[in-house]
PyMOL Python script that loads the backbone (N, CA, C, O; Angstrom):
from pymol import cmd

cmd.read_pdbstr("""\
ATOM      1  N   UNK A   1     -11.069  22.123 -20.220  1.00  0.00           N
ATOM      2  CA  UNK A   1     -10.824  21.246 -19.372  1.00  0.00           C
ATOM      3  C   UNK A   1     -11.639  21.447 -18.881  1.00  0.00           C
ATOM      4  O   UNK A   1     -12.231  22.524 -18.814  1.00  0.00           O
ATOM      5  N   UNK A   2     -12.044  19.861 -18.112  1.00  0.00           N
ATOM      6  CA  UNK A   2     -13.024  19.188 -17.510  1.00  0.00           C
ATOM      7  C   UNK A   2     -12.584  19.091 -16.475  1.00  0.00           C
ATOM      8  O   UNK A   2     -11.442  18.642 -16.376  1.00  0.00           O
ATOM      9  N   UNK A   3     -13.334  19.481 -15.280  1.00  0.00           N
ATOM     10  CA  UNK A   3     -12.721  18.355 -14.098  1.00  0.00           C
ATOM     11  C   UNK A   3     -13.779  17.099 -13.686  1.00  0.00           C
ATOM     12  O   UNK A   3     -14.663  16.931 -14.526  1.00  0.00           O
ATOM     13  N   UNK A   4     -13.810  16.454 -12.856  1.00  0.00           N
ATOM     14  CA  UNK A   4     -14.440  15.929 -12.404  1.00  0.00           C
ATOM     15  C   UNK A   4     -14.354  15.365 -10.642  1.00  0.00           C
ATOM     16  O   UNK A   4     -13.282  15.505 -10.053  1.00  0.00           O
ATOM     17  N   UNK A   5     -15.322  14.863 -10.057  1.00  0.00           N
ATOM     18  CA  UNK A   5     -15.278  13.526  -9.204  1.00  0.00           C
ATOM     19  C   UNK A   5     -15.226  12.668  -9.414  1.00  0.00           C
ATOM     20  O   UNK A   5     -15.962  12.100 -10.221  1.00  0.00           O
ATOM     21  N   UNK A   6     -14.258  12.128  -8.734  1.00  0.00           N
ATOM     22  CA  UNK A   6     -13.933  10.556  -9.119  1.00  0.00           C
ATOM     23  C   UNK A   6     -13.966   9.736  -7.779  1.00  0.00           C
ATOM     24  O   UNK A   6     -13.843  10.553  -6.867  1.00  0.00           O
ATOM     25  N   UNK A   7     -14.071   8.576  -7.324  1.00  0.00           N
ATOM     26  CA  UNK A   7     -14.245   7.566  -5.733  1.00  0.00           C
ATOM     27  C   UNK A   7     -12.282   6.866  -6.295  1.00  0.00           C
ATOM     28  O   UNK A   7     -11.661   7.243  -7.289  1.00  0.00           O
ATOM     29  N   UNK A   8     -11.984   6.210  -5.632  1.00  0.00           N
ATOM     30  CA  UNK A   8     -10.363   5.550  -6.081  1.00  0.00           C
ATOM     31  C   UNK A   8     -11.307   3.997  -5.147  1.00  0.00           C
ATOM     32  O   UNK A   8     -11.387   3.586  -3.990  1.00  0.00           O
ATOM     33  N   UNK A   9     -11.614   3.770  -5.911  1.00  0.00           N
ATOM     34  CA  UNK A   9     -11.838   1.383  -5.399  1.00  0.00           C
ATOM     35  C   UNK A   9     -10.664   0.846  -5.092  1.00  0.00           C
ATOM     36  O   UNK A   9      -9.808   0.529  -5.918  1.00  0.00           O
ATOM     37  N   UNK A  10     -10.567   0.702  -3.654  1.00  0.00           N
ATOM     38  CA  UNK A  10     -10.318  -0.187  -3.088  1.00  0.00           C
ATOM     39  C   UNK A  10     -10.404  -1.442  -2.930  1.00  0.00           C
ATOM     40  O   UNK A  10     -11.488  -1.856  -2.519  1.00  0.00           O
ATOM     41  N   UNK A  11      -9.451  -2.308  -3.166  1.00  0.00           N
ATOM     42  CA  UNK A  11      -9.623  -4.390  -2.991  1.00  0.00           C
ATOM     43  C   UNK A  11      -8.727  -4.627  -3.003  1.00  0.00           C
ATOM     44  O   UNK A  11      -7.822  -4.333  -3.784  1.00  0.00           O
ATOM     45  N   UNK A  12      -8.769  -5.447  -1.801  1.00  0.00           N
ATOM     46  CA  UNK A  12      -8.315  -6.124  -1.355  1.00  0.00           C
ATOM     47  C   UNK A  12      -7.799  -7.892  -1.532  1.00  0.00           C
ATOM     48  O   UNK A  12      -8.448  -8.824  -1.057  1.00  0.00           O
ATOM     49  N   UNK A  13      -6.524  -8.042  -2.305  1.00  0.00           N
ATOM     50  CA  UNK A  13      -6.493  -9.406  -2.806  1.00  0.00           C
ATOM     51  C   UNK A  13      -6.966 -11.283  -1.696  1.00  0.00           C
ATOM     52  O   UNK A  13      -7.761 -11.397  -0.762  1.00  0.00           O
ATOM     53  N   UNK A  14      -6.475 -11.897  -2.060  1.00  0.00           N
ATOM     54  CA  UNK A  14      -6.854 -12.907  -1.476  1.00  0.00           C
ATOM     55  C   UNK A  14      -5.278 -13.096  -0.665  1.00  0.00           C
ATOM     56  O   UNK A  14      -5.531 -13.776   0.330  1.00  0.00           O
ATOM     57  N   UNK A  15      -4.500 -12.931  -0.675  1.00  0.00           N
ATOM     58  CA  UNK A  15      -3.245 -13.400   0.133  1.00  0.00           C
ATOM     59  C   UNK A  15      -3.084 -11.943   1.482  1.00  0.00           C
ATOM     60  O   UNK A  15      -2.232 -11.800   2.359  1.00  0.00           O
ATOM     61  N   UNK A  16      -4.596 -10.857   1.033  1.00  0.00           N
ATOM     62  CA  UNK A  16      -4.526  -9.562   2.214  1.00  0.00           C
ATOM     63  C   UNK A  16      -3.976  -8.050   1.408  1.00  0.00           C
ATOM     64  O   UNK A  16      -4.670  -7.036   1.337  1.00  0.00           O
ATOM     65  N   UNK A  17      -2.793  -8.170   0.929  1.00  0.00           N
ATOM     66  CA  UNK A  17      -3.015  -7.062  -0.646  1.00  0.00           C
ATOM     67  C   UNK A  17      -3.811  -5.901   0.057  1.00  0.00           C
ATOM     68  O   UNK A  17      -4.675  -6.050   0.921  1.00  0.00           O
ATOM     69  N   UNK A  18      -3.377  -4.764  -0.453  1.00  0.00           N
ATOM     70  CA  UNK A  18      -4.887  -4.286  -0.476  1.00  0.00           C
ATOM     71  C   UNK A  18      -4.360  -3.541  -2.492  1.00  0.00           C
ATOM     72  O   UNK A  18      -3.147  -3.373  -2.623  1.00  0.00           O
ATOM     73  N   UNK A  19      -5.048  -3.268  -3.493  1.00  0.00           N
ATOM     74  CA  UNK A  19      -4.573  -2.598  -4.588  1.00  0.00           C
ATOM     75  C   UNK A  19      -6.271  -1.387  -4.105  1.00  0.00           C
ATOM     76  O   UNK A  19      -7.240  -1.252  -3.358  1.00  0.00           O
ATOM     77  N   UNK A  20      -5.482  -0.814  -5.293  1.00  0.00           N
ATOM     78  CA  UNK A  20      -6.946   0.840  -6.398  1.00  0.00           C
ATOM     79  C   UNK A  20      -6.895   0.451  -7.798  1.00  0.00           C
ATOM     80  O   UNK A  20      -6.531  -0.396  -8.614  1.00  0.00           O
ATOM     81  N   UNK A  21      -7.442   1.507  -7.608  1.00  0.00           N
ATOM     82  CA  UNK A  21      -8.266   1.385  -9.618  1.00  0.00           C
ATOM     83  C   UNK A  21      -8.964   3.250  -9.057  1.00  0.00           C
ATOM     84  O   UNK A  21      -9.300   3.812  -8.015  1.00  0.00           O
ATOM     85  N   UNK A  22      -8.825   3.665 -10.982  1.00  0.00           N
ATOM     86  CA  UNK A  22      -9.770   4.831 -10.235  1.00  0.00           C
ATOM     87  C   UNK A  22     -10.398   4.860 -12.359  1.00  0.00           C
ATOM     88  O   UNK A  22      -9.754   4.966 -13.403  1.00  0.00           O
ATOM     89  N   UNK A  23     -11.424   4.752 -12.150  1.00  0.00           N
ATOM     90  CA  UNK A  23     -12.594   4.516 -13.277  1.00  0.00           C
ATOM     91  C   UNK A  23     -12.234   6.603 -14.066  1.00  0.00           C
ATOM     92  O   UNK A  23     -12.099   7.763 -13.676  1.00  0.00           O
ATOM     93  N   UNK A  24     -12.253   5.887 -15.136  1.00  0.00           N
ATOM     94  CA  UNK A  24     -12.419   7.182 -15.483  1.00  0.00           C
ATOM     95  C   UNK A  24     -13.452   7.670 -16.407  1.00  0.00           C
ATOM     96  O   UNK A  24     -14.428   6.923 -16.337  1.00  0.00           O
ATOM     97  N   UNK A  25     -13.644   8.731 -17.336  1.00  0.00           N
ATOM     98  CA  UNK A  25     -14.864   8.572 -17.799  1.00  0.00           C
ATOM     99  C   UNK A  25     -14.609   7.734 -19.498  1.00  0.00           C
ATOM    100  O   UNK A  25     -13.421   7.488 -19.703  1.00  0.00           O
ATOM    101  N   UNK A  26     -15.616   7.290 -20.699  1.00  0.00           N
ATOM    102  CA  UNK A  26     -14.959   6.894 -21.420  1.00  0.00           C
ATOM    103  C   UNK A  26     -14.880   7.834 -22.277  1.00  0.00           C
ATOM    104  O   UNK A  26     -14.073   7.709 -23.198  1.00  0.00           O
ATOM    105  N   UNK A  27     -15.740   9.065 -22.177  1.00  0.00           N
ATOM    106  CA  UNK A  27     -15.487   9.659 -23.761  1.00  0.00           C
ATOM    107  C   UNK A  27     -13.440  10.728 -23.382  1.00  0.00           C
ATOM    108  O   UNK A  27     -12.690  11.165 -24.255  1.00  0.00           O
ATOM    109  N   UNK A  28     -13.308  10.755 -22.429  1.00  0.00           N
ATOM    110  CA  UNK A  28     -12.252  11.666 -21.887  1.00  0.00           C
ATOM    111  C   UNK A  28     -10.626  10.240 -22.574  1.00  0.00           C
ATOM    112  O   UNK A  28      -9.638  10.648 -23.185  1.00  0.00           O
ATOM    113  N   UNK A  29     -10.967   8.027 -22.049  1.00  0.00           N
ATOM    114  CA  UNK A  29     -10.707   8.451 -22.953  1.00  0.00           C
ATOM    115  C   UNK A  29     -10.828   7.980 -24.736  1.00  0.00           C
ATOM    116  O   UNK A  29      -9.893   7.824 -25.522  1.00  0.00           O
ATOM    117  N   UNK A  30     -11.425   7.921 -24.840  1.00  0.00           N
ATOM    118  CA  UNK A  30     -12.034   8.429 -26.943  1.00  0.00           C
ATOM    119  C   UNK A  30     -11.245   8.701 -27.514  1.00  0.00           C
ATOM    120  O   UNK A  30     -10.622   8.302 -28.498  1.00  0.00           O
ATOM    121  N   UNK A  31     -11.254  10.375 -26.051  1.00  0.00           N
ATOM    122  CA  UNK A  31     -10.617  12.125 -27.256  1.00  0.00           C
ATOM    123  C   UNK A  31      -9.037  11.258 -27.238  1.00  0.00           C
ATOM    124  O   UNK A  31      -8.310  11.268 -28.232  1.00  0.00           O
ATOM    125  N   UNK A  32      -8.598  10.398 -25.718  1.00  0.00           N
ATOM    126  CA  UNK A  32      -6.950  10.592 -25.981  1.00  0.00           C
ATOM    127  C   UNK A  32      -6.779   9.473 -26.999  1.00  0.00           C
ATOM    128  O   UNK A  32      -5.654   9.047 -27.258  1.00  0.00           O
ATOM    129  N   UNK A  33      -8.362   8.772 -27.841  1.00  0.00           N
ATOM    130  CA  UNK A  33      -6.900   7.716 -28.694  1.00  0.00           C
ATOM    131  C   UNK A  33      -6.902   6.580 -28.132  1.00  0.00           C
ATOM    132  O   UNK A  33      -6.808   5.766 -29.050  1.00  0.00           O
ATOM    133  N   UNK A  34      -6.986   5.703 -26.537  1.00  0.00           N
ATOM    134  CA  UNK A  34      -7.137   4.736 -25.740  1.00  0.00           C
ATOM    135  C   UNK A  34      -8.209   4.282 -26.783  1.00  0.00           C
ATOM    136  O   UNK A  34      -9.041   4.745 -27.563  1.00  0.00           O
ATOM    137  N   UNK A  35      -7.605   2.902 -26.258  1.00  0.00           N
ATOM    138  CA  UNK A  35      -8.466   1.808 -27.269  1.00  0.00           C
ATOM    139  C   UNK A  35      -7.916   0.613 -26.705  1.00  0.00           C
ATOM    140  O   UNK A  35      -6.870   0.585 -26.057  1.00  0.00           O
ATOM    141  N   UNK A  36      -8.838  -0.642 -27.033  1.00  0.00           N
ATOM    142  CA  UNK A  36      -8.451  -1.841 -26.464  1.00  0.00           C
ATOM    143  C   UNK A  36      -7.227  -2.576 -26.535  1.00  0.00           C
ATOM    144  O   UNK A  36      -6.625  -3.277 -25.722  1.00  0.00           O
ATOM    145  N   UNK A  37      -6.971  -2.165 -27.960  1.00  0.00           N
ATOM    146  CA  UNK A  37      -5.851  -2.763 -28.308  1.00  0.00           C
ATOM    147  C   UNK A  37      -4.505  -1.650 -28.459  1.00  0.00           C
ATOM    148  O   UNK A  37      -3.522  -2.242 -28.905  1.00  0.00           O
ATOM    149  N   UNK A  38      -4.305  -0.490 -28.244  1.00  0.00           N
ATOM    150  CA  UNK A  38      -4.065   0.711 -27.948  1.00  0.00           C
ATOM    151  C   UNK A  38      -4.266   0.915 -26.522  1.00  0.00           C
ATOM    152  O   UNK A  38      -5.314   1.321 -26.019  1.00  0.00           O
ATOM    153  N   UNK A  39      -2.976   0.547 -25.768  1.00  0.00           N
ATOM    154  CA  UNK A  39      -3.921   1.111 -24.162  1.00  0.00           C
ATOM    155  C   UNK A  39      -2.920   1.144 -23.267  1.00  0.00           C
ATOM    156  O   UNK A  39      -3.158   0.438 -22.288  1.00  0.00           O
ATOM    157  N   UNK A  40      -1.895   1.698 -23.240  1.00  0.00           N
ATOM    158  CA  UNK A  40      -0.375   1.670 -22.771  1.00  0.00           C
ATOM    159  C   UNK A  40      -0.172   3.315 -22.214  1.00  0.00           C
ATOM    160  O   UNK A  40       0.783   3.832 -22.794  1.00  0.00           O
ATOM    161  N   UNK A  41      -0.624   3.939 -21.553  1.00  0.00           N
ATOM    162  CA  UNK A  41      -0.082   5.248 -20.686  1.00  0.00           C
ATOM    163  C   UNK A  41       0.975   5.413 -19.461  1.00  0.00           C
ATOM    164  O   UNK A  41       1.552   4.376 -19.136  1.00  0.00           O
ATOM    165  N   UNK A  42       1.224   6.339 -18.901  1.00  0.00           N
ATOM    166  CA  UNK A  42       2.799   6.836 -18.632  1.00  0.00           C
ATOM    167  C   UNK A  42       1.803   7.582 -17.476  1.00  0.00           C
ATOM    168  O   UNK A  42       1.082   8.541 -17.751  1.00  0.00           O
ATOM    169  N   UNK A  43       1.915   6.852 -15.888  1.00  0.00           N
ATOM    170  CA  UNK A  43       0.787   8.096 -14.587  1.00  0.00           C
ATOM    171  C   UNK A  43       2.619   8.419 -14.078  1.00  0.00           C
ATOM    172  O   UNK A  43       3.589   7.662 -14.070  1.00  0.00           O
ATOM    173  N   UNK A  44       2.550   9.087 -13.907  1.00  0.00           N
ATOM    174  CA  UNK A  44       3.591  10.437 -12.766  1.00  0.00           C
ATOM    175  C   UNK A  44       2.138  10.321 -11.818  1.00  0.00           C
ATOM    176  O   UNK A  44       0.942  10.034 -11.857  1.00  0.00           O
ATOM    177  N   UNK A  45       3.416  10.850 -10.828  1.00  0.00           N
ATOM    178  CA  UNK A  45       2.661  11.471  -9.787  1.00  0.00           C
ATOM    179  C   UNK A  45       3.843  12.297  -9.178  1.00  0.00           C
ATOM    180  O   UNK A  45       5.005  11.935  -8.994  1.00  0.00           O
ATOM    181  N   UNK A  46       3.319  13.356  -8.943  1.00  0.00           N
ATOM    182  CA  UNK A  46       4.550  14.624  -8.386  1.00  0.00           C
ATOM    183  C   UNK A  46       4.155  14.567  -6.765  1.00  0.00           C
ATOM    184  O   UNK A  46       3.031  14.888  -6.379  1.00  0.00           O
ATOM    185  N   UNK A  47       5.162  14.141  -5.904  1.00  0.00           N
ATOM    186  CA  UNK A  47       5.074  14.279  -4.071  1.00  0.00           C
ATOM    187  C   UNK A  47       5.317  15.793  -3.652  1.00  0.00           C
ATOM    188  O   UNK A  47       5.089  16.255  -2.535  1.00  0.00           O
ATOM    189  N   UNK A  48       5.773  16.418  -4.646  1.00  0.00           N
ATOM    190  CA  UNK A  48       5.413  17.766  -4.141  1.00  0.00           C
ATOM    191  C   UNK A  48       3.951  18.648  -3.909  1.00  0.00           C
ATOM    192  O   UNK A  48       3.471  19.535  -3.205  1.00  0.00           O
ATOM    193  N   UNK A  49       3.575  17.608  -5.182  1.00  0.00           N
ATOM    194  CA  UNK A  49       1.230  19.027  -5.439  1.00  0.00           C
ATOM    195  C   UNK A  49       1.210  18.126  -5.683  1.00  0.00           C
ATOM    196  O   UNK A  49       1.039  17.798  -6.857  1.00  0.00           O
ATOM    197  N   UNK A  50       1.439  16.892  -4.313  1.00  0.00           N
ATOM    198  CA  UNK A  50       0.484  15.333  -4.594  1.00  0.00           C
ATOM    199  C   UNK A  50       0.092  15.810  -6.386  1.00  0.00           C
ATOM    200  O   UNK A  50       0.010  17.008  -6.655  1.00  0.00           O
ATOM    201  N   UNK A  51      -0.003  15.333  -6.879  1.00  0.00           N
ATOM    202  CA  UNK A  51      -0.642  14.904  -7.880  1.00  0.00           C
ATOM    203  C   UNK A  51      -0.296  13.534  -9.142  1.00  0.00           C
ATOM    204  O   UNK A  51       0.721  12.932  -9.485  1.00  0.00           O
ATOM    205  N   UNK A  52      -1.334  13.501  -9.426  1.00  0.00           N
ATOM    206  CA  UNK A  52      -1.200  12.267 -10.602  1.00  0.00           C
ATOM    207  C   UNK A  52      -1.391  13.035 -11.978  1.00  0.00           C
ATOM    208  O   UNK A  52      -2.111  13.969 -12.328  1.00  0.00           O
ATOM    209  N   UNK A  53      -0.681  12.445 -12.449  1.00  0.00           N
ATOM    210  CA  UNK A  53      -1.184  13.265 -14.339  1.00  0.00           C
ATOM    211  C   UNK A  53      -1.480  11.231 -15.887  1.00  0.00           C
ATOM    212  O   UNK A  53      -0.698  10.413 -16.371  1.00  0.00           O
ATOM    213  N   UNK A  54      -2.331  11.357 -15.925  1.00  0.00           N
ATOM    214  CA  UNK A  54      -1.564  10.134 -16.391  1.00  0.00           C
ATOM    215  C   UNK A  54      -1.760  10.950 -18.205  1.00  0.00           C
ATOM    216  O   UNK A  54      -2.315  11.936 -18.691  1.00  0.00           O
ATOM    217  N   UNK A  55      -1.140  10.102 -18.547  1.00  0.00           N
ATOM    218  CA  UNK A  55      -0.506  10.526 -20.656  1.00  0.00           C
ATOM    219  C   UNK A  55       0.258   9.079 -20.849  1.00  0.00           C
ATOM    220  O   UNK A  55       0.950   8.304 -20.190  1.00  0.00           O
ATOM    221  N   UNK A  56      -0.407   9.226 -22.411  1.00  0.00           N
ATOM    222  CA  UNK A  56      -1.334   8.465 -23.552  1.00  0.00           C
ATOM    223  C   UNK A  56       0.613   7.603 -23.245  1.00  0.00           C
ATOM    224  O   UNK A  56       1.247   7.836 -22.216  1.00  0.00           O
ATOM    225  N   UNK A  57       1.174   6.657 -24.425  1.00  0.00           N
ATOM    226  CA  UNK A  57       1.757   6.290 -24.082  1.00  0.00           C
ATOM    227  C   UNK A  57       2.313   6.543 -25.799  1.00  0.00           C
ATOM    228  O   UNK A  57       1.566   6.350 -26.758  1.00  0.00           O
ATOM    229  N   UNK A  58       3.757   7.006 -25.924  1.00  0.00           N
ATOM    230  CA  UNK A  58       3.875   7.769 -27.450  1.00  0.00           C
ATOM    231  C   UNK A  58       4.544   6.720 -28.242  1.00  0.00           C
ATOM    232  O   UNK A  58       4.804   6.914 -29.429  1.00  0.00           O
TER     233      UNK A  58
END
""", "prot")
cmd.dss("prot")
cmd.show_as("cartoon", "prot")
cmd.util.cbc("prot")
cmd.orient("prot")
């Protein structure tokens, strides 16, 4: 298991709402088998643990 500190990117849209993004290391993405043609993932937020899990869509 590898751990890295990442920053959240905050963007403000033209209508004034705020969106966020996280950039993931390309090595992780490649190891998961995610490509530009097969890029669907499932994000799970555990409110109790305050953890986000990202899994490749099967």
